[in-house]
C-alpha positions as CSV (number, residue, x, y, z in Angstrom):
1,M,-22.9,28.5,-0.4
2,A,-20.6,26.9,-3.0
3,A,-17.7,27.9,-0.9
4,V,-19.2,26.3,2.0
5,F,-19.7,23.2,0.3
6,E,-16.1,23.0,-1.2
7,Q,-14.7,23.5,2.3
8,L,-17.0,20.5,3.8
9,F,-16.0,18.2,0.9
10,G,-12.5,19.3,1.1
11,L,-12.3,18.4,4.9
12,Q,-14.2,15.1,4.0
13,R,-11.5,14.3,1.6
14,T,-8.8,15.1,3.7
15,A,-10.3,12.7,6.7
16,I,-10.5,10.1,4.2
17,C,-6.8,10.3,3.0
18,D,-5.6,10.6,6.8
19,R,-7.7,7.4,7.5
20,K,-6.0,5.5,4.5
21,A,-2.4,6.9,5.3
22,M,-3.3,5.7,9.2
23,E,-4.4,2.3,7.7
24,L,-1.4,2.1,5.4
25,E,1.1,2.7,8.2
26,A,-0.6,0.2,10.6
27,A,-0.1,-2.2,7.6
28,R,3.4,-1.6,7.7
29,E,3.8,-2.2,11.0
30,I,2.2,-5.4,11.2
31,L,4.4,-6.8,8.4
32,A,7.6,-5.4,10.1
33,E,6.4,-7.4,13.2
34,V,5.2,-10.6,11.4
35,F,8.5,-10.7,9.3
36,G,10.8,-9.5,12.0
37,V,12.0,-6.7,9.9
38,R,12.6,-3.0,9.7
39,L,10.1,-0.8,8.1
40,S,12.7,0.4,5.6
41,E,12.8,-3.5,4.7
42,V,9.2,-3.6,4.6
43,D,9.1,-0.6,2.0
44,E,11.7,-2.6,-0.1
45,M,9.3,-5.6,0.1
46,I,6.2,-3.5,-1.2
47,R,8.4,-1.7,-4.0
48,S,9.6,-5.3,-5.1
49,R,6.2,-6.7,-5.0
50,F,4.6,-3.9,-7.5
51,Q,8.0,-4.5,-9.7
52,A,7.0,-8.1,-9.7
53,G,3.5,-7.5,-10.3
54,E,4.3,-5.3,-13.5
55,N,6.5,-8.2,-14.7
56,D,3.7,-10.5,-14.0
57,K,0.9,-8.6,-15.7
58,L,2.8,-9.1,-18.9
59,C,3.2,-12.8,-18.5
60,H,-0.3,-13.2,-17.0
61,E,-2.6,-10.5,-18.2
62,G,-5.1,-9.9,-15.6
63,D,-5.4,-13.0,-13.7
64,G,-5.1,-11.0,-10.2
65,Q,-3.4,-13.6,-8.6
66,W,-0.3,-13.0,-6.2
67,P,2.5,-15.5,-5.9
68,Q,2.3,-18.3,-3.4
69,E,5.5,-17.2,-1.7
70,L,7.1,-13.8,-0.7
71,W,10.7,-13.4,0.7
72,V,12.9,-10.8,1.6
73,Q,16.2,-10.4,-0.2
74,G,19.1,-9.5,2.4
């Protein structure tokens, strides 16, 4: 019986992960369309944002605010 539950919950977790992956891919494609850039540039924007967020966290400890501007370095 435990194996059946484990199998069911494992499938549910996989479905959730697949759905999240599809949502993230759709978001990347939307950003690429909006900014008129390639997906690799979107990935770089996201990476830069996370790095900036780490630096902002040190300065603004937990205010949760995003910057007013977002730019692509070329």
